[in-house]
C-alpha positions, 0 to 999 in steps of 0.5 A: 741158416741163421744166428740166434740170441736170447735172454731169460731172467730169473727174477720178475723183471722184464727183458731189456729189449735194447740189449736183446736187439744189440745182441742180434745186430752183432751177428747180422752177418749170419742172417742178413735177410730178416730179423725177428723177436719174441719178448714176453716179460722176462723172456726174449728170443731173437734171430737173424735169418739167411733165407734158404727154405720157405723164403716167404713164410719161414720168418722166426720166431715161430710158435706151436699151435696154441702159442705156448712154445716159441722157437728160434733155430739156426740150421737146416733139417733135411727130413722135415717133410717126412717128419711133418707128414708123420706129425700131421697124421698125429693131429698137428697142424701147421701155418708155414712150410718151414722146417723151423715149425716142424721142430717146435711141433716135434718138441710138443710131441717128443719133448727133450727127445726131439733132437733124436728125430732130426736129421741135419745141422741145428742149434735150437732154442725153445721157450716153453710157456707151460713149464717156464723152461728154456730148452736148448739143443745142438746137433750131433757133431757140432755143425752149428755153434751155441754159447751160453752164460749163466749170470746172477739174475739171467741166462743168456745165449747166442750163436757167436761170442760177439753177441754174448760179449756185448752184454754188460753182465758178461765178464771178459776174465780169462779161463787159464785151462782154456789157454792151456788146451788151446796151446795143445790143440790150436782151439778151445774145446767145448764146453770151455771157452777162453772166458770164465763166464761163457760156456759152449753147449757140446755137440749131441747135447741138450740143455734145460734151464728153469728158474736158474737151474741147468740140466745138461744131457747127452743124446747121441754119440757114435758107437764103434763097438758093434761091427757089421759082419759084411763082405767087402763088396756089400760094404762098398755098395752100402757106402755109396748108398748112404753117401748118395742119400746124404748128398741127395737130401742136401740138394734141397734149396730155394736159392743157388747152390754149389760146392767147394772142390779141393780135388781131394777124395771127399769133396770130389766124391760129393761133386761127382754125386751132385753131378749124377742127379743135377740137370745143370753143371754143378758150380764148383769153387777152389782155392790155391796158393802160388807155393806149389807144395800147398796148391791143389788147384790142378787136382780140382781142375781135373775133377771139374773137367771130369764131371763137367762142372762150372768151375771157379778158382781163387789164389791166396797170397801173403797179403791175405793176412789183411783179413786177420782182424776180421777173423779174430773178431768173428772167432771171438776166442783164440783159434789157430787153424791157419786154413781158416784163411783160405776157407774164408776166402773161398767162402767169400768168392763162392758167396758171389755166385751161390748161397749154399755150398756142399763140402767134403768135411768129415770124410777123413774122420769117418773113413780114416783119411789122415795119415796119422792113423796109419802112423799110429797103427805102425807105431803100435807094433814097432817095439814088438819087432826085433831091433834089426827090423825096426829100421824098415818100419821107420822108413815106412813111417817117414813115408806117411808124413806129408811132404811139404815145407812144414815137414822138412825134418821127416826123419826126426819127426818119425823117430820122435813119434815112434819113441811114443809107441810104448805109450798108452793109446791116448798119449800116443795120439796126443803126442801126434796132434799136439802143437805144444806138448808137455815138454814144450810147454815147460820151456814156454810157460813163465813161472807164474803161468806154470803154477796157474796151469800145474793141475791141467793136462791136455790128455784129460780131453781125449782120455774119455774117448779112448776109455770108451773105445776100450777093446777097439783097435787103435784106428777106431779109438783115434777116429772116435777121439777125432769125431768127438774133439777135433771135428767139432772144436776145430774143423767145424768151428773154422767152417761155420765162422768162415762161411757165416761171416759172408752169409754162406751156408755150408752143408756136409754130406759126410757129417750126416749122422747116418754116414757116421754111424754106418762108418763106425760100424765098419770093421777097421780093415775096411778103413785102413789096410796095409797102411792105405788110408780110406781103403774101402772108400778109394775102392768104391770111388773108382767108378766115379773119380779119376785114378790120379785123384784117388791115388795121390798123397793127401795134402790137407788144406794147409797154408804156407805160413812157414814160408811167409814168416821167413819172408813178407810176414817176418816183420809182422811176426816179430812185432806181434810176438816180441813187442813189449806188450806181448812180453809183459803179459807174463804168460811165456818165457821171452827167451823161449819165444825169441828162440822159436822166432829166430830158429824158424826165421833162420830156417834152422827149425820149423816152428810154423804151427807153434808161432802161428798159435802164439800169434793168434793168441796175441791178436785175440788178447789185443782185440778182446782183453786189452 
């Protein structure tokens, strides 16, 4: 695992090695073990290394046989030994035992198609001396980040904003469309960033740069159109088979290894499968809260005892927000998934014991674990029913809404959602996932910001995936949208930044593309049946996990921000959002922001997510724009 940076000039001038070195130093936390550089005229590549495989011989940059192609790489390739053997039979020779060298040889053999041959997580940069071309590639689902900026006289790239924003040629001017999307989704979706000058390479894409010209192509996306004709029994057996294989390949490491354990189905399944093949107790790490509505520690303990794990726990308290400046610094743009806080703390505690940790990320998006999938399916039939039957449907919908402080007004939320039942699939989905929907934005935005964003609509991000899923059921359409938007832009950004901030590598068996492709090929009835989420997965895991963990309501990795904003953090909330500096940005209506604050702190309404989204935006302004 590493961080990578690079500069390629359009003109004949040499790369400024001082700036290349500074860009690398800015992401030292991603790779504290080693650094390395390749500089040749107008080309410079740099890396920071966290040593996991071939500790002695895997230093980067690495070259091909005749030194005409040079690579820097962030990630892990789990099939590199098989791929190396195949390439050796084709005449390739190697001078290290690293997966990095296998990639550059795969590029020699397959060119821009080389990512299709890789199984793992990766952000790749290869300079080809023969064609004078820079080749970038990002893994299929976006586990590893890759940012770039095309300047007048040069092209620069890096793993984090910290590296690019250091460069004097990169403007900090704001991208209004990114802010509008952020206020819908709590994150800035690729390829946008909060800065006009910087873009993200999207997951499953390659980028080729030559003489100032950029060509971007997609090489992967899941296919939900071709369904297996398979019995439930065979589907269950194959589900366990692909998951066990995904866990097995991720146990490859030359450093201590463990797992995050929430007590939910996905992380519990990963830990159970690790225990099946481990000769020693699996090291597991959990985090919780003093507020019991949000704590899953007792569920995690049950799993740890069940598999005989070496278990570790940590409690997050309101003073945990002391870490906010650090997180704002690392994320580099507005990011409002509050579970970034416990993710950072569990990563920090885990890093004291191991260097690699497996997790359960991706299970919900492949096997339909979110209760919104069931609620959306229920809403689809709501308006087809006689009026006298709708009340019973409403009661079922209310039951699908997670029980917690953040969902106090369950009846109101259910009614509001079911009102969207007659909308198109994409609008129904958008209504469910938005923090600020279109109506809320009209109330929130200042006149000037309303004019600036008048032609921007959040549905534009989601619509392509619902169009591609045309003919698919509502569940498959939502799964595809989540895999292509929520997963890479929210969940995986959160985990990469939080773990890399403490030099910990996170591995996700459920995000193996073999697992995702298999799950996409399963009929909907195996994922969601009779409003039961993860129907098939729960059935097949009965042989591995306690019934109490399989049958409990899903909690998610939430944070009691709503409680904290009414208590210890109320002064922080007011100082952040109602300060003269925040008001003078002229983005939002001061009276509307004050209404959100007052109604929430008086417990009249629950605006925890909305307020947190505004707080993180203001903190980003203070750090990067002011």
